[in-house]
C-alpha positions as CSV (number, residue, x, y, z in Angstrom):
1,M,0.2,-0.1,-0.2
2,A,1.4,3.3,-1.1
3,T,1.9,6.4,1.6
4,V,0.3,9.4,1.5
5,R,3.3,11.1,0.3
6,E,4.0,8.4,-2.3
7,R,0.0,9.0,-3.9
8,L,0.8,12.8,-3.2
9,H,3.7,12.7,-5.8
10,R,1.9,10.0,-7.9
11,L,-0.8,12.6,-8.6
12,Y,1.3,15.7,-8.6
13,F,4.5,14.3,-11.0
14,G,3.1,10.9,-12.3
15,D,1.7,10.5,-16.3
16,D,-0.9,8.2,-15.5
17,A,-4.5,9.1,-16.3
18,K,-5.3,9.8,-12.4
19,A,-2.6,12.1,-12.4
20,R,-3.8,13.8,-15.8
21,K,-7.0,14.6,-14.4
22,F,-5.5,15.9,-11.0
23,C,-3.5,18.6,-12.5
24,Y,-6.3,19.6,-15.4
25,A,-8.4,19.6,-12.0
26,L,-5.9,22.2,-10.5
27,I,-5.8,24.0,-14.0
28,C,-9.3,24.3,-13.8
29,F,-8.8,25.6,-10.0
30,D,-6.0,28.0,-10.9
31,V,-8.7,29.8,-13.9
32,V,-11.4,29.9,-11.5
33,T,-9.5,32.0,-8.9
34,I,-7.7,34.2,-11.5
35,A,-11.7,34.9,-12.7
36,V,-12.6,35.9,-9.2
37,S,-9.7,37.8,-8.8
38,L,-10.4,39.6,-11.9
39,I,-13.9,39.7,-10.8
40,S,-13.7,40.6,-7.0
41,P,-13.3,44.4,-7.2
42,L,-17.0,44.5,-8.9
43,G,-18.3,42.8,-5.5
44,G,-16.8,45.4,-3.2
45,Q,-17.7,44.1,0.5
46,Q,-20.2,41.8,-0.2
47,P,-20.5,38.9,2.4
48,W,-20.6,36.3,-0.4
49,M,-17.6,37.6,-1.7
50,I,-16.3,37.6,1.4
51,A,-16.6,34.6,2.1
52,L,-15.5,33.4,-1.3
53,D,-12.1,34.6,-0.7
54,L,-11.6,32.9,2.3
55,V,-13.3,29.8,0.7
56,I,-10.3,30.0,-2.0
57,G,-7.6,31.5,0.3
58,A,-8.1,28.0,2.8
59,L,-8.1,25.5,-0.3
60,L,-4.8,27.4,-2.2
61,S,-2.8,27.1,1.6
62,V,-4.2,22.9,1.7
63,E,-2.8,22.6,-2.0
64,F,0.6,24.3,-1.1
65,L,0.5,22.4,2.0
66,A,-0.1,19.2,-0.3
67,R,2.2,19.8,-2.4
68,L,5.0,19.9,-0.2
69,P,5.2,16.3,0.8
70,G,4.4,15.4,-2.8
71,E,8.3,16.3,-4.2
72,R,11.0,13.8,-4.0
73,T,13.6,16.1,-2.0
74,P,11.5,18.3,0.3
75,R,12.8,21.6,0.8
76,P,11.6,23.2,4.4
77,D,13.7,26.3,3.6
78,E,11.0,27.5,0.9
79,L,8.7,27.8,4.0
80,R,11.1,30.9,5.1
81,L,11.0,32.5,1.9
82,P,8.8,36.0,2.1
83,V,6.8,35.3,-1.2
84,V,5.8,32.3,0.2
85,R,4.9,33.4,3.7
86,L,3.4,36.6,3.0
87,P,0.0,35.1,2.1
88,I,0.2,32.8,4.8
89,P,-1.9,36.1,7.0
90,L,-3.6,38.0,3.7
91,A,-5.5,34.7,3.0
92,A,-7.2,35.4,6.7
93,C,-7.5,39.1,5.8
């Protein structure tokens, strides 16, 4: 039985049908995230827009944290980079 780390690696870096579907789903999520980012100024401070921003921020954080164990050579020093750490508190705003 494969470990969680092995399964994540196969999903992110594999070339079978399941990995391709996973990558297509990530691409679709990225397109939706970009669309929401472009549309969000029109939504203003509506409660549904704030909730949507929080959900997208949480999903992006989960995706980032899921990718880390999937790496063959984990790079914990990446977490020290400001460009990585800055979005985490901003997602909570």
